[in-house]
C-alpha positions in Angstrom: -138.0 -24.6 -112.2 -135.9 -27.9 -113.1 -136.8 -31.3 -113.4 -135.7 -31.8 -110.0 -138.5 -29.7 -108.9 -140.9 -31.3 -111.0 -140.0 -34.8 -109.7 -140.5 -33.3 -105.9 -143.8 -32.4 -106.8 -144.9 -35.2 -108.4 -143.6 -37.5 -105.6 -145.1 -34.6 -103.1 -148.7 -35.2 -104.9 -148.4 -39.0 -104.3 -147.6 -38.8 -100.8 -149.6 -35.9 -99.5 -152.2 -36.0 -102.0 -153.4 -33.5 -104.7 -155.8 -31.6 -102.0 -153.1 -30.6 -99.6 -150.5 -29.5 -102.2 -153.0 -27.6 -104.1 -153.9 -25.7 -100.6 -150.0 -25.4 -100.2 -149.6 -24.0 -103.8 -152.3 -21.6 -103.5 -151.3 -20.0 -100.4 -147.5 -19.4 -102.0 -146.8 -15.9 -102.3 -143.8 -13.8 -102.9 -142.8 -14.4 -99.1 -143.2 -18.2 -99.4 -142.3 -19.1 -102.7 -138.5 -19.7 -102.2 -139.3 -22.0 -99.2 -141.9 -24.0 -101.2 -139.6 -24.6 -104.0 -136.9 -25.6 -101.4 -139.1 -28.2 -99.9 -140.3 -29.6 -103.0 -136.7 -29.6 -104.5 -135.0 -31.2 -101.7 -137.3 -32.9 -99.5 -139.4 -34.4 -102.2 -137.2 -34.2 -104.7 -134.0 -35.4 -103.7 -134.6 -37.2 -100.2 -138.1 -38.8 -100.8 -137.1 -40.2 -104.3 -133.8 -41.8 -103.2 -133.4 -45.4 -103.5 -132.0 -46.5 -100.1 -135.4 -46.7 -98.6 -139.0 -47.4 -99.7 -141.9 -44.8 -99.1 -143.3 -46.9 -96.2 -140.0 -46.9 -94.3 -139.5 -43.2 -95.0 -142.9 -42.8 -93.5 -142.1 -44.5 -90.3 -138.9 -42.5 -90.0 -140.7 -39.4 -90.6 -143.8 -40.3 -88.2 -141.2 -41.0 -85.4 -139.2 -38.0 -85.9 -142.2 -35.5 -86.1 -143.8 -37.2 -82.9 -140.7 -37.1 -81.1 -139.9 -33.2 -82.1 -143.5 -32.4 -81.2 -144.6 -31.2 -84.6 -147.8 -31.8 -84.3 -149.5 -30.1 -87.7 -146.7 -32.1 -89.8 -147.5 -35.2 -87.9 -151.1 -35.2 -88.7 -150.3 -34.4 -92.4 -147.8 -37.2 -92.3 -150.3 -39.8 -90.7 -152.4 -39.2 -93.6 -149.4 -39.8 -95.7 -148.3 -42.8 -93.9 -151.5 -44.5 -95.1 -151.6 -43.4 -98.7 -147.9 -45.0 -98.4 -149.6 -48.2 -97.5 -149.0 -48.4 -93.5 -151.6 -49.9 -91.7 -153.4 -48.5 -88.4 -151.4 -51.2 -86.5 -147.9 -50.2 -88.0 -148.8 -46.7 -87.2 -149.4 -47.7 -83.8 -146.4 -50.0 -83.4 -144.2 -46.5 -84.6 -145.8 -44.5 -82.0 -145.1 -47.2 -79.3 -141.6 -46.9 -80.4 -141.7 -43.4 -79.9 -142.9 -43.8 -76.1 -140.0 -45.9 -75.3 -137.1 -43.7 -77.1 -138.6 -40.3 -77.3 -140.8 -40.5 -74.1 -144.4 -40.9 -73.0 -145.4 -37.7 -73.3 -144.3 -37.4 -76.6 -146.3 -40.5 -77.9 -149.1 -39.5 -75.7 -149.6 -36.4 -78.1 -148.7 -38.7 -81.1 -151.4 -41.0 -80.3 -153.8 -37.9 -79.5 -153.4 -36.4 -83.2 -153.4 -39.8 -84.9 -156.4 -41.3 -83.5 -159.3 -38.9 -85.1 -157.1 -39.3 -88.2 -157.3 -43.1 -88.2 -161.1 -43.1 -87.3 -162.0 -41.2 -90.4 -164.2 -43.4 -92.8 -161.5 -43.0 -95.5 -158.7 -43.9 -93.4 -157.0 -47.3 -94.8 -155.3 -49.9 -93.1 
């Protein structure tokens, strides 16, 4: 594994947290290893490290896309990541309201239902 992978793993841990990444790594086997390397190297090492957008903005874009596409599990993970990247509850709410207008009320309704319990957790900041 090269430095692109190492940089990706560093960013992945910073954004998603050690606990989440450790669980993903522990579940990796011969079938999923190439996929884990791909997402670490390219999503986290090549895209999330680009200078054109800061992490807060990348979190906003990611939340909107995941909500729009109905990727509920990834959305929950990235609501937590958005908090870690410095977004407030109100900023997350604004992203999801934007989804309602541009992607549809059902998508935003589902996203609010996913985000609400996460944002109510005692350790949720913002």
